[in-house]
ChimeraX commands (.cxc) that place a marker at each C-alpha (Angstrom):
marker #1 position 94.07,116.54,115.89 radius 0.5
marker #1 position 96.50,113.99,114.48 radius 0.5
marker #1 position 96.54,110.47,115.86 radius 0.5
marker #1 position 99.24,107.95,115.19 radius 0.5
marker #1 position 98.61,104.26,115.68 radius 0.5
marker #1 position 101.65,102.08,115.36 radius 0.5
marker #1 position 102.25,98.39,115.87 radius 0.5
marker #1 position 104.74,95.74,114.86 radius 0.5
marker #1 position 103.42,93.36,112.21 radius 0.5
marker #1 position 103.87,89.63,112.78 radius 0.5
marker #1 position 106.83,89.48,110.36 radius 0.5
marker #1 position 108.69,92.18,112.32 radius 0.5
marker #1 position 108.01,90.36,115.59 radius 0.5
marker #1 position 109.48,87.19,114.05 radius 0.5
marker #1 position 112.53,89.17,112.89 radius 0.5
marker #1 position 113.05,90.55,116.39 radius 0.5
marker #1 position 112.78,87.05,117.86 radius 0.5
marker #1 position 115.30,85.75,115.30 radius 0.5
marker #1 position 117.63,88.65,116.15 radius 0.5
marker #1 position 117.38,87.86,119.87 radius 0.5
marker #1 position 118.06,84.14,119.33 radius 0.5
marker #1 position 120.98,84.83,116.99 radius 0.5
marker #1 position 122.45,87.39,119.38 radius 0.5
marker #1 position 122.22,84.89,122.23 radius 0.5
marker #1 position 124.04,82.21,120.19 radius 0.5
marker #1 position 126.79,84.66,119.17 radius 0.5
marker #1 position 127.27,85.89,122.74 radius 0.5
marker #1 position 127.36,82.35,124.14 radius 0.5
marker #1 position 129.83,81.24,121.44 radius 0.5
marker #1 position 132.02,84.21,122.40 radius 0.5
marker #1 position 132.07,83.01,126.00 radius 0.5
marker #1 position 129.39,85.13,127.63 radius 0.5
marker #1 position 128.73,83.75,131.09 radius 0.5
marker #1 position 125.25,85.19,131.34 radius 0.5
marker #1 position 122.93,86.67,128.72 radius 0.5
marker #1 position 120.25,88.86,130.26 radius 0.5
marker #1 position 117.04,88.98,128.26 radius 0.5
marker #1 position 114.76,90.70,130.75 radius 0.5
marker #1 position 114.65,94.46,130.39 radius 0.5
marker #1 position 112.18,95.43,133.11 radius 0.5
marker #1 position 110.13,98.36,131.82 radius 0.5
marker #1 position 112.24,98.61,128.66 radius 0.5
marker #1 position 109.95,98.71,125.64 radius 0.5
marker #1 position 111.72,97.48,122.51 radius 0.5
marker #1 position 109.19,98.99,120.12 radius 0.5
marker #1 position 109.36,102.47,121.61 radius 0.5
marker #1 position 113.13,102.51,121.42 radius 0.5
marker #1 position 113.46,101.42,117.81 radius 0.5
marker #1 position 113.56,103.28,114.51 radius 0.5
marker #1 position 110.46,103.25,112.33 radius 0.5
marker #1 position 111.13,102.09,108.78 radius 0.5
marker #1 position 109.15,101.61,105.60 radius 0.5
marker #1 position 106.41,104.24,105.80 radius 0.5
marker #1 position 107.68,106.02,102.63 radius 0.5
marker #1 position 109.43,103.18,100.83 radius 0.5
marker #1 position 111.98,103.85,98.11 radius 0.5
marker #1 position 111.58,102.17,94.72 radius 0.5
marker #1 position 111.07,102.55,90.99 radius 0.5
marker #1 position 107.38,101.61,90.89 radius 0.5
marker #1 position 105.07,104.44,92.04 radius 0.5
marker #1 position 102.39,101.84,92.81 radius 0.5
marker #1 position 104.68,100.04,95.28 radius 0.5
marker #1 position 106.80,102.89,96.66 radius 0.5
marker #1 position 106.57,106.53,97.71 radius 0.5
marker #1 position 109.94,107.92,96.60 radius 0.5
marker #1 position 112.42,107.15,93.82 radius 0.5
marker #1 position 116.12,106.30,94.25 radius 0.5
marker #1 position 116.96,109.98,94.80 radius 0.5
marker #1 position 114.40,110.33,97.65 radius 0.5
marker #1 position 112.04,112.35,95.45 radius 0.5
marker #1 position 108.31,111.72,95.83 radius 0.5
marker #1 position 106.65,109.98,92.89 radius 0.5
marker #1 position 103.53,112.08,93.43 radius 0.5
marker #1 position 104.86,115.49,94.48 radius 0.5
marker #1 position 108.01,116.36,92.55 radius 0.5
marker #1 position 109.06,119.10,94.98 radius 0.5
marker #1 position 109.00,116.74,98.00 radius 0.5
marker #1 position 112.07,114.82,99.13 radius 0.5
marker #1 position 112.05,112.37,102.05 radius 0.5
marker #1 position 115.43,111.73,103.67 radius 0.5
marker #1 position 114.84,109.72,106.81 radius 0.5
marker #1 position 114.54,106.03,107.76 radius 0.5
marker #1 position 111.00,105.89,106.41 radius 0.5
marker #1 position 112.40,105.34,102.90 radius 0.5
marker #1 position 114.04,102.05,103.95 radius 0.5
marker #1 position 111.97,98.95,103.15 radius 0.5
marker #1 position 112.77,97.44,106.56 radius 0.5
marker #1 position 115.32,97.35,109.33 radius 0.5
marker #1 position 118.41,95.28,108.73 radius 0.5
marker #1 position 118.91,94.27,112.32 radius 0.5
marker #1 position 119.94,96.32,115.32 radius 0.5
marker #1 position 122.22,98.86,113.70 radius 0.5
marker #1 position 121.63,102.58,113.77 radius 0.5
marker #1 position 120.49,104.02,110.42 radius 0.5
marker #1 position 122.10,107.42,111.12 radius 0.5
marker #1 position 124.95,107.23,108.60 radius 0.5
marker #1 position 122.70,105.95,105.82 radius 0.5
marker #1 position 120.18,108.70,106.55 radius 0.5
marker #1 position 123.00,111.23,106.39 radius 0.5
marker #1 position 124.16,109.79,103.04 radius 0.5
marker #1 position 120.61,109.95,101.65 radius 0.5
marker #1 position 120.35,113.56,102.77 radius 0.5
marker #1 position 123.59,114.41,100.98 radius 0.5
marker #1 position 122.32,112.68,97.82 radius 0.5
marker #1 position 119.05,114.60,97.97 radius 0.5
marker #1 position 120.92,117.88,98.52 radius 0.5
marker #1 position 123.11,117.21,95.47 radius 0.5
marker #1 position 120.01,116.51,93.37 radius 0.5
marker #1 position 118.44,119.77,94.56 radius 0.5
marker #1 position 121.63,121.63,93.71 radius 0.5
marker #1 position 121.71,120.02,90.24 radius 0.5
marker #1 position 118.11,121.18,89.69 radius 0.5
marker #1 position 119.05,124.72,90.72 radius 0.5
marker #1 position 116.89,124.71,93.85 radius 0.5
marker link #1:1,2 radius 0.2
marker link #1:2,3 radius 0.2
marker link #1:3,4 radius 0.2
marker link #1:4,5 radius 0.2
marker link #1:5,6 radius 0.2
marker link #1:6,7 radius 0.2
marker link #1:7,8 radius 0.2
marker link #1:8,9 radius 0.2
marker link #1:9,10 radius 0.2
marker link #1:10,11 radius 0.2
marker link #1:11,12 radius 0.2
marker link #1:12,13 radius 0.2
marker link #1:13,14 radius 0.2
marker link #1:14,15 radius 0.2
marker link #1:15,16 radius 0.2
marker link #1:16,17 radius 0.2
marker link #1:17,18 radius 0.2
marker link #1:18,19 radius 0.2
marker link #1:19,20 radius 0.2
marker link #1:20,21 radius 0.2
marker link #1:21,22 radius 0.2
marker link #1:22,23 radius 0.2
marker link #1:23,24 radius 0.2
marker link #1:24,25 radius 0.2
marker link #1:25,26 radius 0.2
marker link #1:26,27 radius 0.2
marker link #1:27,28 radius 0.2
marker link #1:28,29 radius 0.2
marker link #1:29,30 radius 0.2
marker link #1:30,31 radius 0.2
marker link #1:31,32 radius 0.2
marker link #1:32,33 radius 0.2
marker link #1:33,34 radius 0.2
marker link #1:34,35 radius 0.2
marker link #1:35,36 radius 0.2
marker link #1:36,37 radius 0.2
marker link #1:37,38 radius 0.2
marker link #1:38,39 radius 0.2
marker link #1:39,40 radius 0.2
marker link #1:40,41 radius 0.2
marker link #1:41,42 radius 0.2
marker link #1:42,43 radius 0.2
marker link #1:43,44 radius 0.2
marker link #1:44,45 radius 0.2
marker link #1:45,46 radius 0.2
marker link #1:46,47 radius 0.2
marker link #1:47,48 radius 0.2
marker link #1:48,49 radius 0.2
marker link #1:49,50 radius 0.2
marker link #1:50,51 radius 0.2
marker link #1:51,52 radius 0.2
marker link #1:52,53 radius 0.2
marker link #1:53,54 radius 0.2
marker link #1:54,55 radius 0.2
marker link #1:55,56 radius 0.2
marker link #1:56,57 radius 0.2
marker link #1:57,58 radius 0.2
marker link #1:58,59 radius 0.2
marker link #1:59,60 radius 0.2
marker link #1:60,61 radius 0.2
marker link #1:61,62 radius 0.2
marker link #1:62,63 radius 0.2
marker link #1:63,64 radius 0.2
marker link #1:64,65 radius 0.2
marker link #1:65,66 radius 0.2
marker link #1:66,67 radius 0.2
marker link #1:67,68 radius 0.2
marker link #1:68,69 radius 0.2
marker link #1:69,70 radius 0.2
marker link #1:70,71 radius 0.2
marker link #1:71,72 radius 0.2
marker link #1:72,73 radius 0.2
marker link #1:73,74 radius 0.2
marker link #1:74,75 radius 0.2
marker link #1:75,76 radius 0.2
marker link #1:76,77 radius 0.2
marker link #1:77,78 radius 0.2
marker link #1:78,79 radius 0.2
marker link #1:79,80 radius 0.2
marker link #1:80,81 radius 0.2
marker link #1:81,82 radius 0.2
marker link #1:82,83 radius 0.2
marker link #1:83,84 radius 0.2
marker link #1:84,85 radius 0.2
marker link #1:85,86 radius 0.2
marker link #1:86,87 radius 0.2
marker link #1:87,88 radius 0.2
marker link #1:88,89 radius 0.2
marker link #1:89,90 radius 0.2
marker link #1:90,91 radius 0.2
marker link #1:91,92 radius 0.2
marker link #1:92,93 radius 0.2
marker link #1:93,94 radius 0.2
marker link #1:94,95 radius 0.2
marker link #1:95,96 radius 0.2
marker link #1:96,97 radius 0.2
marker link #1:97,98 radius 0.2
marker link #1:98,99 radius 0.2
marker link #1:99,100 radius 0.2
marker link #1:100,101 radius 0.2
marker link #1:101,102 radius 0.2
marker link #1:102,103 radius 0.2
marker link #1:103,104 radius 0.2
marker link #1:104,105 radius 0.2
marker link #1:105,106 radius 0.2
marker link #1:106,107 radius 0.2
marker link #1:107,108 radius 0.2
marker link #1:108,109 radius 0.2
marker link #1:109,110 radius 0.2
marker link #1:110,111 radius 0.2
marker link #1:111,112 radius 0.2
marker link #1:112,113 radius 0.2
marker link #1:113,114 radius 0.2
view
C-alpha cells in the first residue's frame, strides 16, 4: 500500500510568508480597506500545487528529466506536470506552462516516431 508523506520545508514556509506580506503591502497601497488573513479551516498546503519532485535540468545527478521532459534514467518516460518545476513562482496557476510542456513532449515523441 502506497503512503505519501508531504510537508513544506522551512524555505517554502518563508516564501509563503513573504508572499503574504508582499500581497498585503500591494493591496494596502492599492487602497484596500481591509485585508483578511484568516481563512478558517482553509488549509494553504492542501490547496496548492506540488512542485519539484521530478526537477528538470541538464545534470542527471541533480535532476530527474531533461529540458524536453524526458527522464534521464528511463528514456521512454516523459513527465509533463508541475513536478518538473524547481519551485513555485508565487501564487499563479501552472496550468498553461504544464500545457506547453505537454505540447513540447508530444512534439518530441512525434519527432522520434512514437
